[in-house]
C-alpha positions in Angstrom: 0.0 0.0 0.0 1.4 3.4 -1.0 0.6 5.7 1.9 1.2 9.4 1.4 0.5 12.2 3.8 -1.6 15.2 2.7 0.2 18.1 1.1 -0.8 20.1 4.2 1.4 17.9 6.3 4.5 19.4 4.6 3.7 22.5 6.7 4.1 20.5 10.0 7.7 19.6 10.2 8.7 17.3 13.0 9.7 19.2 16.2 13.4 19.2 17.1 12.5 18.4 20.7 12.5 14.7 20.0 15.9 14.8 18.4 17.3 16.7 21.4 15.9 14.2 23.9 17.2 11.3 21.8 20.7 12.8 21.7 20.6 13.6 25.4 19.6 10.1 26.3 22.6 8.7 24.3 25.0 11.0 26.1 23.4 10.0 29.5 24.0 6.4 28.6 27.7 7.3 28.0 27.9 8.8 31.5 27.1 12.4 30.9 25.0 14.1 33.7 22.0 15.8 32.1 20.5 19.1 33.2 17.4 19.5 31.1 16.4 23.1 30.5 14.5 22.5 27.3 10.8 22.0 27.8 8.7 24.4 29.9 7.1 21.6 31.8 6.7 22.6 35.5 8.8 20.5 37.8 6.8 21.6 40.9 3.8 19.4 41.6 0.3 20.9 41.9 -0.8 22.0 45.4 -1.7 19.1 47.7 -5.4 20.2 48.0 -5.7 20.1 44.2 -4.2 16.6 44.0 -6.5 15.4 46.8 -9.6 16.9 45.1 -8.6 15.1 41.8 -8.3 11.8 43.7 -11.7 12.1 45.4 -13.6 13.2 42.3 -12.0 10.6 40.0 -13.3 7.9 42.3 -16.9 8.9 41.8 -18.8 6.9 39.3 -20.7 10.0 38.3 -17.6 11.7 37.0 -17.3 10.0 33.7 -19.9 11.5 31.4 -19.5 14.0 28.6 -19.2 17.6 29.8 -19.6 19.2 26.4 -19.1 23.0 26.7 -17.8 22.8 30.2 -19.3 23.1 33.7 -20.7 26.3 35.1 -18.4 26.0 38.2 -15.3 26.4 36.0 -16.7 29.3 34.0 -17.6 31.2 37.1 -14.2 30.5 38.7 -12.6 32.0 35.6 -14.8 35.1 35.9 -14.1 35.5 39.6 -10.4 35.1 39.0 -10.4 37.8 36.3 -12.3 40.2 38.5 -10.0 39.7 41.5 -6.7 39.6 39.7 -7.2 41.8 36.7 -10.2 44.0 37.6 -12.0 42.6 34.5 -15.7 41.8 34.5 -16.7 38.8 32.4 -20.0 37.0 31.7 -19.7 33.3 32.5 -22.4 32.4 29.9 -21.1 34.4 26.9 -17.5 35.5 27.4 -15.8 32.2 28.5 -15.0 29.1 26.5 -12.9 26.2 27.7 -10.1 24.6 25.7 -8.1 21.4 26.1 -5.0 23.3 27.1 -3.8 26.5 25.4 -2.0 24.5 22.6 -5.3 23.2 21.4 -7.0 26.6 21.6 -4.2 28.4 19.9 -4.0 25.9 17.0 -7.8 25.8 16.4 -8.5 29.5 16.8 -7.3 30.7 13.4 -9.6 28.0 11.8 -12.5 29.9 13.3 -11.6 33.3 11.9 -9.3 33.0 8.9 -9.7 32.0 5.3 -7.0 31.2 2.8 -5.5 34.5 1.7 -6.1 36.2 5.0 -2.9 37.4 6.8 -2.2 36.7 10.5 0.2 39.0 12.2 2.6 37.1 14.4 6.1 37.5 15.7 9.6 36.3 14.9 10.5 34.5 17.2 7.2 33.1 18.5 5.8 30.1 20.1 5.5 27.2 17.6 1.8 26.6 18.0 1.0 29.9 16.3 2.4 28.9 13.0 0.7 25.5 13.3 -2.7 27.2 13.6 -2.1 29.6 10.8 -1.1 26.8 8.5 -4.1 24.7 9.5 -6.4 27.6 8.6 -4.6 28.1 5.2 -3.8 31.7 6.2 -0.5 33.5 5.6 1.7 34.6 8.4 3.4 38.0 8.5 6.3 38.0 10.9 7.0 41.1 13.0 10.5 41.0 14.4 11.1 41.2 18.2 14.2 43.4 18.5 16.2 44.7 21.4 15.8 48.2 20.1 12.0 48.0 20.4 12.1 46.3 23.9 11.2 43.0 22.2 7.7 44.3 21.4 6.3 44.0 17.9 6.4 47.3 16.1 2.8 47.7 14.7 3.7 50.9 12.8 6.3 49.0 10.7 3.7 46.6 9.1 3.2 47.6 5.5 -0.2 49.0 4.6 -0.8 46.3 1.9 -0.4 43.7 4.6 -2.7 45.4 7.0 -5.5 45.5 4.4 -5.4 41.6 4.3 -4.8 41.1 8.0 -7.5 39.3 9.9 -5.8 38.3 13.2 -3.0 39.6 15.4 -1.4 37.2 17.9 0.5 38.6 20.9 2.2 36.9 23.8 3.3 39.1 26.8 5.3 38.0 28.8 6.2 35.7 26.0 7.7 32.4 24.9 10.6 32.4 24.0 11.2 36.1 24.6 9.7 37.2 28.0 9.0 40.8 27.2 6.5 42.5 29.5 3.4 44.4 28.3 2.4 47.9 29.3 -1.0 49.6 29.4 0.3 52.2 26.8 1.3 49.4 24.4 -2.0 47.6 24.8 -3.8 50.9 24.1 -1.9 51.2 20.9 -2.9 47.6 20.0 -6.6 48.4 20.6 -6.5 51.5 18.5 -4.6 49.6 15.8 -7.1 46.7 15.8 -10.1 49.1 15.5 -8.4 51.0 12.6 -7.8 48.0 10.5 -10.6 45.7 11.7 -8.2 43.1 13.1 -9.0 40.5 15.8 -6.5 40.4 18.6 -5.6 37.2 20.5 -3.4 37.7 23.5 -1.7 34.6 24.8 -1.4 35.2 28.6 -0.1 31.8 29.6 2.7 33.4 31.7 0.6 36.1 33.3 1.4 34.8 36.9 5.1 34.6 36.2 6.4 38.0 37.3 9.2 38.6 39.8 9.2 42.3 40.7 6.5 44.9 41.1 3.0 44.5 39.7 1.6 41.6 37.7 1.6 41.9 33.9 -1.5 43.8 32.6 -4.3 41.7 31.2 -5.0 42.8 27.6 -8.7 42.7 28.5 -8.1 45.3 31.2 -7.3 47.8 28.5 -10.2 50.2 27.6 -11.9 48.9 24.4 -10.1 45.5 24.4 -13.2 43.4 24.6 -14.5 45.2 21.5 -11.6 43.8 19.4 -10.2 40.7 21.0 -9.7 37.7 23.2 -7.2 36.5 25.8 -6.2 32.8 26.2 -4.8 31.5 29.5 -3.8 28.2 30.8 -3.5 26.4 34.1 -0.5 24.4 32.9 2.3 26.7 34.1 0.8 28.9 36.8 -0.8 26.0 38.7 1.5 23.1 37.6 -1.4 21.4 35.9 0.3 20.8 32.6 -0.8 17.2 32.2 -4.5 17.9 32.9 -4.8 20.0 29.7 -7.2 22.7 30.7 -7.3 26.3 29.6 -9.8 29.0 28.5 -10.4 31.8 26.1 -12.2 34.9 27.4 -13.2 38.2 25.9 -15.5 39.5 23.1 -18.8 37.6 23.3 -19.3 37.3 19.5 -15.8 35.9 19.1 -16.2 33.5 22.0 -19.5 32.3 20.5 -17.8 31.5 17.2 -15.1 29.5 19.1 -17.9 27.6 21.0 -19.5 26.7 17.6 -16.1 25.3 16.4 -15.4 23.5 19.6 -18.8 21.8 19.6 -17.7 20.0 16.4 -14.3 19.0 17.8 -14.7 17.6 21.3 -17.1 16.7 24.0 -15.4 18.5 26.8 -12.8 17.9 29.5 -13.0 15.3 32.3 -15.2 16.8 35.0 -12.8 16.3 37.9 -10.1 18.2 36.0 -12.6 21.1 35.6 -13.5 21.0 39.3 -9.8 21.0 40.3 -9.1 23.9 37.9 -11.9 25.9 39.4 -10.5 25.2 42.9 -7.0 26.3 41.7 -8.4 29.6 40.3 -10.4 30.2 43.5 -7.1 29.9 45.5 -4.8 31.5 42.9 -3.3 34.1 45.2 -1.9 31.5 47.7 -0.8 29.1 45.0 0.9 31.5 42.7 2.6 33.5 45.5 4.6 30.3 46.4 5.3 29.6 42.7 6.7 33.1 42.1 9.1 32.9 45.1 10.6 29.8 43.6 10.8 31.0 40.0 12.1 34.4 41.0 15.1 32.9 42.6 15.7 30.6 39.6 15.3 33.5 37.2 17.8 35.6 39.0 20.3 32.8 39.2 20.2 32.0 35.5 20.1 35.6 34.3 23.1 36.6 36.4 24.9 33.4 35.8 24.7 33.5 32.0 25.7 37.2 32.0 28.8 36.4 34.0 30.1 34.0 31.4 29.6 36.4 28.5 26.1 35.6 27.3 23.8 38.4 26.2 20.6 37.9 28.1 17.3 39.6 27.0 16.1 41.7 29.9 13.1 40.3 31.6 11.0 40.5 34.7 8.7 37.6 34.0 8.0 34.5 32.0 9.2 30.9 32.4 12.2 31.2 30.2 15.5 33.0 29.7 16.3 34.1 26.1 20.0 34.5 25.6 22.6 35.0 22.9 25.7 32.8 23.3 29.2 34.3 22.5 30.2 31.8 19.8 30.2 31.8 16.0 28.2 28.6 15.5 24.7 27.8 14.3 22.3 27.5 17.2 21.2 24.0 16.3 24.8 22.8 16.1 25.5 24.6 19.4 22.6 22.9 21.1 23.8 19.4 20.3 27.4 20.4 21.1 26.3 21.7 24.5 24.6 18.3 25.3 27.7 16.4 24.3 30.2 18.6 26.2 28.1 19.6 29.2 24.9 17.6 29.4 22.9 20.9 29.5 19.8 20.6 27.2 18.5 23.8 25.7 16.3 24.7 22.8 18.0 26.4 19.8 16.4 29.8 18.9 15.6 29.0 15.3 12.9 26.6 16.5 10.9 29.8 17.2 11.8 31.6 13.9 14.7 32.7 11.8 15.4 35.7 14.2 16.3 33.1 16.8 19.6 32.3 15.2 22.5 32.7 17.7 20.1 32.3 20.7 19.1 29.7 23.2 15.9 29.3 25.2 16.4 28.0 28.7 13.5 27.0 30.9 13.4 27.7 34.6 12.5 24.1 35.4 15.4 23.0 37.6 16.3 23.9 41.2 18.8 26.7 41.8 21.7 24.4 42.6 21.3 22.7 39.2 21.0 26.0 37.4 24.2 27.2 39.0 25.9 23.9 37.9 24.5 24.4 34.4 26.1 27.8 34.1 29.5 26.4 35.3 29.2 23.7 32.7 28.3 26.1 29.9 31.3 28.1 30.7 33.5 25.2 29.7 32.1 24.7 26.2 34.7 24.8 23.3 33.5 25.2 19.8 
């Protein structure tokens, strides 16, 4: 039988993460001690009360039916969380839709709003799921560079007029992955004005909104005057509540846009396991206590890795949030080659910058997913690399 993938599959290249893991495993078998800073998977377990709740609810025979559009308890918890944390009023019936993790929501959202020929404004570098969703919809990406000169914020004024006339969707991620730039109210006001002028839907990926280490929390896009007229915000419980494996997230904002997403989702899935939704609601209801502890841990890790890499000559992008460090290494070598060489010589596993776009050449993304002692050891090891 001659099995051939669809032509569309050519747009979905295999991720390099598997190759990195395979190479790291080989080195480990050869006696190399690994320090894995590649995937942004939380190493801190969920709070004990969340684990206990999951155990209790999973034992109930009544927990195993379809949940379809999600349970009211979860939607109301999202609304209460947004009101407490962001000062944003949401309607639980019309302005919230649950997704099976933010990855699923991000990949499917362009399908709901974009046709072939439409342009989606995204960044370079950017989280890989954005491109996947754009390609799935048959739309065309336009990449806005994230530069040091512009504080790693996309320059909306630099987008050509002919591109703007075809643009349907703008995707932002602040603080971001891989570049953890922070938003400001002034910038979001500019985004709202821009979106209204060109009739562009805005999607703000706020997956790292609880990852801030000094001062006030990052501003929610929806807290910006006029934001709910033009856009949506997607958030996940994977990072902020260490619930990555449960795959639960949500999209909130403009009621008409949320309604369209609900229509799409009704054709894709029958909802998330009810105990997961109940645990997610409990997490949101206790967010202040849970995330305060998380920030203390990640703040120390962030400081250790930022200062450590700077001390050995790496150029680190300034940040006060996010789950990653974005850094330029001081060697004349392609980043993919450098990533494999680093594993061989030091056992430190990092993600090469070009995974996130061509502008990532010369950079590495390092996740804050190891204790301080191992981060200090990783820096010492990286100092010994010879290329």
